[in-house]
C-alpha positions in Angstrom: 0.0 -0.1 -0.1 1.5 3.4 -1.0 2.3 5.9 1.7 -0.7 8.2 2.3 -0.8 11.7 3.1 -1.6 12.5 6.8 -4.7 14.3 7.5 -3.4 16.8 10.1 -2.1 19.6 7.9 -1.4 23.1 9.3 -3.5 26.2 8.6 -1.1 29.0 9.6 -2.1 31.2 6.7 -5.7 31.0 8.0 -4.7 32.2 11.4 -3.1 35.3 9.7 -6.3 35.6 7.8 -8.4 35.7 11.1 -6.3 38.4 12.5 -6.1 40.6 9.7 -9.9 40.6 9.1 -10.7 42.0 12.4 -9.6 45.7 11.4 -11.9 46.1 8.4 -15.0 47.2 10.2 -13.1 49.7 12.5 -12.3 52.1 9.9 -15.6 53.8 9.9 -15.5 54.1 13.6 -12.3 56.2 13.5 -13.9 58.4 10.8 -17.0 59.0 12.7 -15.2 60.4 15.6 -13.3 62.8 13.3 -15.8 63.6 10.3 -18.2 66.0 12.1 -20.2 68.4 10.0 -18.0 71.3 9.2 -21.0 73.7 9.5 -21.1 72.8 13.3 -17.5 73.3 13.7 -17.6 76.7 11.9 -20.7 77.8 13.9 -18.8 77.0 17.1 -15.8 79.0 16.2 -18.0 81.9 15.1 -19.3 81.9 18.6 -16.1 81.6 20.5 -13.7 83.6 18.0 -14.9 87.1 18.5 -12.7 89.1 16.0 -10.7 91.9 17.4 -11.6 95.3 15.8 -7.9 95.9 15.3 -7.5 92.3 13.6 -6.4 92.2 10.1 -9.3 91.5 7.9 -9.1 89.1 4.8 -9.8 90.6 1.4 -12.4 89.2 -0.6 -10.0 87.7 -3.1 -8.3 86.0 -0.1 -11.5 84.7 1.3 -12.5 83.4 -2.1 -9.1 81.7 -2.6 -9.5 80.1 0.9 -12.9 78.8 0.1 -11.5 77.3 -3.1 -8.8 75.6 -1.5 -11.3 74.3 1.1 -13.5 72.9 -1.8 -10.6 71.2 -3.3 -9.6 69.5 -0.1 -13.1 68.6 0.6 -13.5 67.0 -2.9 -10.2 65.3 -2.3 -11.3 63.8 1.0 -14.5 62.7 -0.5 -12.5 61.0 -3.4 -10.3 59.2 -0.8 -13.5 58.1 1.2 -15.1 56.5 -2.1 -11.9 54.8 -2.8 -11.7 53.5 0.7 -15.3 52.2 0.7 -14.7 50.4 -2.6 -11.7 48.9 -1.4 -13.4 47.9 2.0 -16.1 46.2 -0.1 -13.5 44.3 -2.0 -11.8 43.4 1.3 -15.0 41.9 2.5 -15.6 40.0 -0.7 -12.0 38.5 -0.5 -12.6 37.6 3.1 -15.8 35.8 2.3 -14.3 33.9 -0.6 -11.3 33.0 1.6 -13.4 31.8 4.3 -15.7 29.8 2.0 -12.5 28.0 0.6 -11.2 27.3 4.0 -14.5 25.6 4.9 -14.4 23.6 1.9 -10.7 22.6 2.8 -11.9 21.6 6.3 -14.8 19.5 5.0 -12.4 17.7 2.3 -9.8 17.0 5.1 -12.5 15.5 7.3 -13.9 13.3 4.5 -10.2 12.3 3.7 -9.8 11.4 7.3 -12.8 9.1 7.2 -11.4 7.5 4.0 -8.2 6.8 5.8 -10.0 5.1 8.8 -11.8 3.0 6.2 -8.5 2.1 4.5 -6.8 1.2 7.8 -9.9 -0.9 8.8 -9.8 -2.9 5.5 -6.1 -3.3 5.9 -6.6 -4.8 9.2 -9.1 -7.1 7.9 -6.5 -8.1 5.1 -3.9 -9.0 7.7 -6.5 -11.0 9.8 -7.9 -12.8 6.7 -4.4 -13.6 5.4 -3.7 -15.4 8.5 -6.9 -17.5 8.1 -6.0 -18.0 4.5 -2.3 -19.3 5.3 -3.7 -21.6 8.0 -6.1 -23.3 5.4 -3.4 -23.5 2.8 -1.3 -25.2 5.3 -4.1 -27.5 6.1 -4.3 -28.2 2.2 -0.6 -29.0 2.1 -0.9 -31.3 5.1 -3.8 -33.2 3.6 -1.8 -33.6 0.4 1.2 -35.0 2.2 -1.2 -37.4 4.1 -2.9 -38.6 0.9 0.8 -39.2 -0.5 1.6 -41.3 2.4 -1.7 -43.4 2.3 -1.3 -44.1 -1.4 2.2 -45.2 -2.0 3.0 -46.3 -5.5 1.9 -49.9 -5.6 4.0 -52.5 -7.5 2.5 -52.9 -11.0 2.4 -56.1 -13.1 3.4 -53.8 -16.0 7.0 -52.8 -15.2 6.7 -50.0 -17.9 3.7 -48.5 -16.1 4.5 -44.7 -15.3 3.9 -43.5 -11.8 0.8 -41.0 -11.2 3.0 -38.4 -10.1 5.0 -38.5 -13.4 1.9 -38.9 -15.3 0.7 -35.4 -13.9 4.1 -33.7 -14.8 3.6 -34.9 -18.5 -0.1 -33.7 -18.6 1.1 -30.3 -17.2 4.0 -30.0 -19.8 1.6 -30.9 -22.8 -1.0 -28.3 -21.5 1.7 -25.7 -21.3 2.9 -26.4 -24.9 -0.5 -26.4 -26.3 -1.2 -22.9 -24.7 2.1 -21.2 -25.3 3.4 -22.5 -28.7 2.2 -22.0 -32.2 1.6 -25.6 -33.5 0.5 -27.0 -36.8 -3.0 -28.7 -36.9 -1.5 -32.2 -37.1 0.9 -31.5 -34.2 -1.8 -30.0 -32.1 -4.3 -32.8 -32.6 -1.6 -35.2 -31.6 -1.0 -33.2 -28.3 -4.6 -33.0 -27.7 -5.0 -36.8 -28.1 -1.9 -37.3 -25.7 -3.5 -35.1 -23.1 -6.8 -37.0 -23.2 -5.0 -40.3 -23.0 -2.9 -39.1 -19.8 -5.8 -37.6 -18.1 -7.6 -40.7 -18.4 -5.0 -42.8 -16.9 -4.6 -40.3 -14.0 -8.2 -40.5 -13.4 -8.5 -44.3 -13.5 -5.4 -44.7 -11.2 -6.7 -42.2 -8.8 -10.2 -43.7 -8.9 -8.6 -47.1 -7.8 -6.9 -45.2 -4.9 -10.1 -43.9 -3.8 -11.6 -47.5 -3.3 -9.7 -47.3 0.0 -12.1 -45.8 2.6 -9.4 -44.0 4.6 -8.1 -42.3 1.4 -11.4 -41.3 0.3 -12.2 -39.6 3.6 -8.8 -37.6 3.4 -9.5 -36.7 -0.2 -12.9 -35.2 0.7 -11.2 -33.3 3.6 -8.7 -32.1 1.1 -11.5 -30.9 -1.3 -13.2 -29.1 1.6 -9.9 -27.5 2.7 -9.1 -26.2 -0.8 -12.7 -24.6 -1.1 -12.2 -22.8 2.4 -8.7 -21.6 1.3 -9.9 -20.5 -1.8 -12.7 -18.4 -0.1 -10.3 -16.9 2.3 -8.0 -16.0 -0.5 -11.0 -14.4 -2.3 -11.9 -12.4 0.9 -8.3 -11.2 1.2 -8.5 -9.8 -2.4 -11.8 -8.1 -1.8 -10.5 -6.5 1.4 -7.4 -5.4 -0.4 -9.3 -3.8 -3.4 -11.6 -1.9 -0.9 -8.5 -0.8 0.9 -6.9 0.6 -2.2 -10.2 2.1 -3.3 -10.5 4.1 0.0 -6.8 5.1 -0.1 -7.2 6.3 -3.8 -10.4 8.4 -2.8 -8.2 9.7 0.3 -5.4 11.0 -1.9 -7.8 12.5 -4.3 -9.6 14.4 -1.6 -6.1 15.6 -0.1 -5.1 16.8 -3.6 -8.5 18.7 -3.9 -7.9 20.2 -0.5 -4.4 21.3 -1.3 -5.7 23.0 -4.5 -8.4 24.8 -2.6 -5.9 25.7 0.2 -3.8 27.4 -2.5 -6.8 29.4 -3.7 -7.6 30.3 0.0 -4.0 31.5 0.2 -4.3 33.6 -2.9 -7.6 35.0 -1.7 -6.0 35.8 1.7 -3.1 37.7 -0.3 -5.8 39.7 -2.1 -7.6 40.4 1.2 -4.4 41.7 2.7 -3.5 43.8 -0.3 -6.9 45.4 -0.5 -7.2 46.0 3.2 -3.9 47.9 3.2 -4.9 49.9 0.2 -8.2 50.8 2.1 -6.3 51.6 5.2 -4.1 54.0 3.3 -7.1 55.7 1.4 -8.7 56.0 5.0 -5.7 57.7 6.3 -5.6 60.2 3.4 -9.3 60.9 3.9 -8.8 61.6 7.7 -5.9 63.9 7.0 -7.9 65.7 4.3 -11.0 65.9 6.7 -8.8 67.4 9.3 -7.4 69.9 6.9 -11.0 70.9 5.8 -11.9 71.5 9.5 -8.9 73.7 10.2 -9.8 75.6 7.0 -13.4 75.7 8.1 -12.1 77.6 11.1 -10.2 80.0 9.1 -13.1 80.7 6.8 -15.5 81.1 9.7 -13.1 83.5 11.3 -12.6 85.6 8.2 -16.4 85.6 7.7 -16.9 86.7 11.4 -14.3 89.4 11.0 -15.9 90.5 7.8 -19.4 90.6 9.5 -18.1 92.5 12.4 -16.3 95.3 10.2 -19.4 95.7 8.2 -21.6 96.0 11.3 -19.2 98.5 12.8 -19.3 100.4 9.7 -23.2 100.4 9.7 -23.1 101.3 13.4 -20.7 104.2 12.9 -22.8 105.5 10.0 -26.0 105.1 12.1 -24.5 107.1 14.9 -23.3 109.8 12.5 -26.8 110.1 11.0 -28.3 110.2 14.5 -26.0 112.9 15.6 -27.0 115.0 12.6 -30.7 114.3 13.1 -30.4 115.2 16.9 -28.6 118.4 16.0 -31.5 119.2 13.7 -33.9 118.3 16.6 -32.3 120.7 18.8 -32.4 123.5 16.2 -36.1 122.9 16.5 -36.5 121.1 13.2 -39.5 118.7 13.0 -38.5 115.2 12.9 -40.2 112.1 10.9 -41.1 108.9 12.6 -38.1 107.3 11.0 -35.9 110.0 12.5 -37.3 109.5 15.9 -36.7 105.8 15.6 -33.2 106.4 14.4 -32.5 108.6 17.6 -34.1 106.0 19.9 -32.0 103.3 18.4 -28.9 105.3 18.8 -29.7 106.2 22.5 -30.3 109.8 22.0 -33.9 109.4 23.3 
């Protein structure tokens, strides 16, 4: 029996697979902590970052340039996010394929293990049945020897009479010649005739031996022993064929498992590759988001300063106008309702 492949094969690559796959779903959690709506950040900054009246105001061109840069950064961050999500989907697909292949490998290895057990069981039966067959063959040999002792060549009246043992040898040689050599028709007919004559002589001579009751009984025992020995030999052959069939099936299953394991390792390599690429895109996305948030603060601050400056200008103009109205009021000029409201708003009334 050929040496078989052992069932216990290592799955080191699979352990690496299990470890690597744990990080895929954590990417979104990190982003969620960082990727807050920029409007909220801007609003908060607008509330806390009161511009100083003496602070340098950003020109409209500078503000527009800042907003354009912010838009570019935001678009770039969105592009990295889309790439990351696509790569994450690929990572999950490779993980699913890898796990499916590994499950099939385990199933094949388990089935191969069962075939190995069947093969070993049949091999054990072969060994046990061989013992029985050998014992029966030994019995056949012993009975043949016993018969030979019970029927020694009797003295023949014809001194030229050939012993039975020699007749059997002649018969065997003639049969071999007939089966293995190319003979002419005349020669073959002659050999066939000789075989028939010798076989008849052997039959008559052995029949005379069987007239002896003791010899007849031993001959029957020999026939029975031959049948039993042949049955044991047949059983050995059947068990051996079954063992070989189980072995062949086991080897085929191990070969299939090895092929699928290679596919699983290839899927694992793709899984690692796409995961690393997704991690890199996620890192770039987070960096861009942080830059966008920082720029949001700058934009919000610039807008706040612009609003404050505009408000200050309006207030100054309102105060100047109210002062002029108040001077007219003191001079006795009649004021309109709008004039009175302007004075009231400016604190003159």
